[in-house]
N, C-alpha and C positions, 0 to 999 in steps of 0.2 A: 533445331525446328526443322522438319524433313518437308522436304517441299518449296520452302522460301528462299524467295530470292535475297539479294545485302539490302534493295528497298523494302520490302516487308519488314524483315526482320528489324530495321532500322527502326521503320515505326510502333513496330509492335514495342521493343526496348523505350522509344519514346514516351507513348503512351503510359509505360509501366514507371518511367521515373514520373513521369507527372500526377500519376495516382499517388506514389511516393511522397512528392512535395504537397499534395491537398492532404495527406494520411487518409489516404484509403488503403486498407488495408485486407481486405479481402468481401466475403457476401456484407451486404450491410445485416446489422444486429438485426432482434426483433423487436426492436422500440417501435411504439406503431404512433409516432407522435409527429404533428405536421404543423404548418400555421394556417389559417386559414381566416378569410371573413365570417364575420356571424349575424353583419348588420345588427347585436344586439350593441347595447348601451350598458353594457356593466363597467362597475370602476378596474383600473386596474388594480390586480391582484386579486379580484373576487375566483373562487373556485364554481363553476356553473356543472350540474350534473345532470344529463338527460338519460333517463333508464331506459326511455321505449329506445332509444339512439344506440345504449350502454359506450356513452361517450363520455369524458370529464374534458370541459374547457375551462382553462388558465386564461383569465381576458388579462389583453394586453392594452385594453383601452380602445378609444376609436374603432368600436367594431370587430377588431380582429382577436384574435385567441390561438392557444396552442391546444391543440386535441389531441386528447390521449384517448384510446381503445381502453374498454375496464370491464370487466366485471361485476354487475350488479344484484341487490337481492332477487333472491330465487322471488314467484311471485304472492305468494304469503308474508314473504319476509322485505317487502319492500317500502320504502316508508319517503315520503314528500315533506320539505320545509327547508325553513332556513336556522344555520347554528354558524360556528366558526369553528377553526382552528385556535383548540385550548394546550395541544400538546403536542413535540416533535421528539419523536424516539428514533435512533439509529441504533437496527440489529435490536428489534423488541421480543421482549418476553411475552409469552401466550398464555392466559389463565383462560378457557371454557367457562361463558355466561353459565349460569345454573341452569337456563332453560335449555340451551345445548349437550348440556350433560345429563338431563334428564330424557333429549330424545336419541342422544348417545352414549348408555353410562360408560361405555368401552374407553371415551377420549380420555388422555391424563388429565389431571388438575393442574397440571404446569406443564409448559415447554418453554426451555433454554433456548436462547437466538441460534442459528444454525440454519443448514437446508432442508430440514425437516418441516422446520416452524411455518406452520400455514400465513405468519405477518409476514414473510418475505424478509427484506434487509432493512426497510423502513416504514414507520406507521407515522400518519397525521392522526390523533385525537379530534372527534370533532366535540365542541359545545360539553355538556356534561352526560355525555350519552356514553353508552359500549360502542358504538358506532365508531368506524375507523377508515380511514383509505390508505390501504395498506399494500404493499408488494405482497409477491405470493411464492407457494412451491407447487403452485399447480397453471402451469403459464395457459395451458390447452383453455382450462376457465374463461379464459378472456374471450369477451363476445358473446359472452351469455351472461343468464339469469339466474343466480346459482350459490348467491352466497346469502349468511343469517344476516344479511341487512347490509354489511359494510361493502367497502366503494374495494374491490381488488384491480391492481395494476402491474403492468410487467414491473420487474426486479427495476430493467434499467430506467426504466419510465416513471418510476415511485422515487429513484436518485435524484433524477431531471425536478419534477414538480417540488420534490422536498428542499431544493437548493433556490430556489425560488419565493416558495411559500413562505410567511411571516406568522409568529403566533399571532391571532386577532384578526386572521385572514376572512372574510364572509365567506359561507357556503352555500349555496343555493341546489337543491338536489327537486330536478323538475322533471315531469311523465315522459 
């Protein structure tokens, strides 16, 4: 390290050693989650999606939640209401709905799990609908209203949420 005296070098090495002990290995990941005060009184494990904020909140109870950035349905594809997590899948396959294929006949009939799959690495199926909370192969879409009604998350974030959520967890989609 050019131009550093022994004391500065020792400080840098100590900081690097501390970073290694704490598990820091480089720049922060693209994960977009943090714990926030919500002021809401949703029960522990409730998922609340606020489409106007493009945020998903996983309630920790007592007015706290883990907040994630998400992509939501485009204005013509947004929906609102209450449902539940009916199924969880790791590395899901994707079958476009008939309406998606009508709008875009070039879509495949089926897509196996993998890096091109638009559902990403995890999917939470919602109630009896075709809607899901899932990862994505388009991380640049997070923070926008662009989907066909599903809620997209960064793959790192959907893995985190997937591990926390149980089948039957309530889901509320709000404006």
